[in-house]
N, C-alpha and C positions, 0 to 999 in steps of 0.2 A: 535522717537522709528522706525516710519513706515519709515521715511526717511533712518535710518541705516538698515532697513531690505533691502528695493528697491536697496540700493548701495552695501549690499553684495551680492546680487542676482544679479546683472548688473556685479559684479566684477567676480564672477563664470560664468556666461553665455560668458563675454567676454574673462577668461580663455580657456573656451570649444572653443569657436569659433578660439581663436587666434591660438592654437595648432590643426588645422584641421585634419594634416595628422595623427598625434599622436590619437587624439578624434576617427577619422575614425576608425584606426587599433583595438584601446581599445574598442569601441564600438563593433564592428566585432567578436573579441575575445570574450568579454563576451556573444554576441549573441549567438555566437556557446555552451558556457557555459551554457547558460540559454536554449536553445534547446538540449541540451543532460540532463538538469535538467527536462525539461519537458517532452522527451521521457522515463528518468527513473520513472516519473509519470504514464506514458502510460504502460511501463512494470510492474509497481507494481500494477496497478488497473488491468491489465490483468492475472497477476499471482495470484492476488489475489482473483478472479472470478474464477480461475481454481482450486485454492487449496480449495476454499469454495464450489465448485461443488464436488470434493475430499471428502471434508469433510463430506458434504450431504449423499453419498454415501456411508459412512463407518458407519456401527451401529453392535450392539451385540444382538446376540438370544440365550435366552432360549430358552432351549426344554425339556418339563415336560414327565415324564412316563404316559402311555397310562392309568394306573388307578388311576391318579391324579385326584381328583374332582375339578368341575369347580369353586367353591366358594374358595378351596385353590390358585389358580392360579388368579383368580381374586383379593384375599388379598393379594398376590405377588405385582401384578401390582399398587395395591393401595399404598403399602410401597415403591415402586420406585415412584411413584409419587408425594410422600413427598419430596423427595429429591432435593437440589437445583439445583444438575448438573445435573438431568434428563430433557431433554428437552419433551420428547414424548416416550408415550408406546403405543405399540399396538397389542392388543391381537389378534390372529388369533386362531382360536377352530379347531379341529380335520378335522370336516366336511367342515371348510373353506379353510384349507390347501389342503384337496382331492379335491375340485373343482377348485383351486388355480392350482393345481398339472394336474390336467386334459386339463384345458384350456392352461396351457403352452405348454402341449404336443400334443394337438389336431389333429396335422398333422402326428401323428404315430401311426399306427394302431396296429404293437405289443405291445406298452406299454398301449394304451388302451383296448387291449383285455385281457394282463394280471390284469390290474385293475377290470376288468369285472368278472374275475374267481374268485378274492377274497373273502374269507367269511366277511370278516370282513377291518375294514380300518386301512390299516397299518403305516398312519401317526400320529406324535404328535403333540398337542397342545404347542403353544409357545408365547412365548413374546417377541416381536422385540422393542429393547430399542436403542433411540438416544440421546446421550448425549449434552451439550452444547458446551463442547469441546471436542476435539479427545484426549487429555491427561488425562480425567476423565473415562475414561473406566475401567480403570485399578481398580479403588475406588469404581466403580459401581460393577464390577464382586466380589471383596473381598465382598461387603455388601450381594451380594447374596449368596455366598459360604457361608457367617456366619449368614444367615437368619434362621427362624426357620422352614421353610418347604423346606428346602434344601433337604431332603430326597426324595421329588417326583419330584424332577428338575434332568433330565437324563443327561443333557449334556450342556456346554455354548460353543457357538461357538467362543468365545474371544482369545483364543488360537489358533485358526486355522488363525484369521483374525490379529492377534497381530502385523505381520511383515508388513501388509500394513498399520495400523494406525500409527506405529512408523514412517516407509518410510512418510508418507503423513505430520505429526508432525517435521520428519527433514526437509524436501522441505518448508514447510512455516517459520519456524526459519530461514533457509538458507534464503529465499530469503528477510527475514525484515533484516537481518544481512549484506547481501551483497550490500542491497538496501541502508542502512545509511551509511555505508561502502564509496560506490560509490557518495553519495550526500556529505560527509564529503572533498573527492578528489575533485569535480568539486569546491566547494565553497575555495579549497584551491589555486585552479589553478586560478579561478578571482581575488580572492585578491591580489595574486602574480602579475598579468597582471596587474590589475589596479594601484597598489602598485608603479610599476615600471613607469608606464605613468606619476602618479601623481608627483613623484621624479623628473621625466623629467622637467615636468611642473615647479616645485619649483627651481630647477637649473637654467632656465632659466628666471626666473623669481628673484633670489638670491639677485640680488642688489637692486628691490623694496623692498623687504623684510626687507633687511638691514635699508634701510632708513625707512620704516614702523616703525622697532623696535626702532632707534635712535630718533625719532620724539615722542616717548611714544606710539606707538602702543600695544593693547595689544594681548595676544597669542590668544584669541578668536577670536578676529577682525582679525588677521593674517589668522589663522585658516579655519574661516567660507567660505570664498568663496571658498576654495579649495575641502570642503566638499560638497559644492551646485556642484562643477564640479562632483566629484566622482558619487553624486548622479543622475546629467544630465546621466552620461554613463547607469547608471541604467536603467533610464527610458525609454531612445531610446533603448536600448538593448532589453530590455523587450518587447516594442511594435516590434520591427523587427522580437522577436524571434516569436510572438503570430501571427504577419502575414503570417510568415514561416510555424508554427506548424498546425495551421489548414487544409491547403490545403494537408499537407504531412499525416494527420493523416486520410484526407478524403479518400486520394489513399489508403494508407494501410489497412483501415477499409473495404473498397470494394474487395481488393485481399483475405483479412482474413477472409472473411465472410462464406466462404465455408469451414473453417478448423476450425472456431467456429463460428457457428451458433446461438449459446445463448448470445455471448457476442457483443455488438455494441459498439465500440471505439467510432466511431463519434458522435453517440448518449448520451454517456457520457459526452464527454466534452463540446458537444452542450448546454446539459442542465446544465452545470456548466461554463458557458463560462465566467460568471463577475468574480465569484469565482479564475479561473484559471487566469485570467487577472490579478487580487488583487494580487494573490501569487508571480506571474512571476516577475511583478512591484515589490512586495515587497522587493522580494528574490534579485532582480537585486538593486536596492536603496540601502540595508543594505549592500551590499557586495560594493559597489561602496564608500560608505561613509564610511564604516570599513576600506577600504584601504587607502582612503584618509586621515583618521584619523592616522592611522599609520605612513604614510610618512609624514605629516607634524609636528607629534609628531616628529620623529626623528629627524627632522631638527631644530626644537624649542631648543632640548636640546644641539646642536652643539655650 
């Protein structure tokens, strides 16, 4: 069994070396495809971080009437915290709201003077609600509007922020959908290129294959070296793509740090280097083997 495996491996390696120009061209094209795939991973990471940052800034605030008791407000807070779709609820008292407002407008004397002349605190207590997912706010607002303490709620700013929330959802869904589409297109390109290369290899060796079939060689024995050859395209393309990708990411990351200071692209890929290499090699090998399998399968049917 070991000798058979060794012979198959040597045949696949020989095919790879024999067609040096084709192998170089196919590896180069597959490297480009894997680089595009890696670039897509980088774009998905950056866009995911941006969308996550936007989602973290999106929230809903319920403002309570000035005569609402703190006990009622805290009861609403407790009811909200029992919901699985609520991540966090923050209570802001009237006094805290006034202090925050003063601090925010500390450099505006006119506003500070106006507040000093007021006999009473004009601001309302509020509950700031953060959902686990941006598409869950509508259900949370429906819950608030149906709550028994609804009469003490003055307003809920969901409808003011609804456009922003829906836009964030649309951006997130669009990035996911376009990312999947781009991945499938790249996979199709890689399979097509490798398929054509393997088909040329098979054509050049058609007499050898016919002889193997005449002497009783099984389809699996004939197919195996070409699968090895396809896998080798994927391995070398994956290694080449990794060698090119990391310097490119370092260069882009250093330029993008001024625009996206909270996102470290090189830091993310450096921390996940092993996983990245395994993914790229795995994708390359799978694409190469699938392409080879389709090509030789079509030939063996003839």
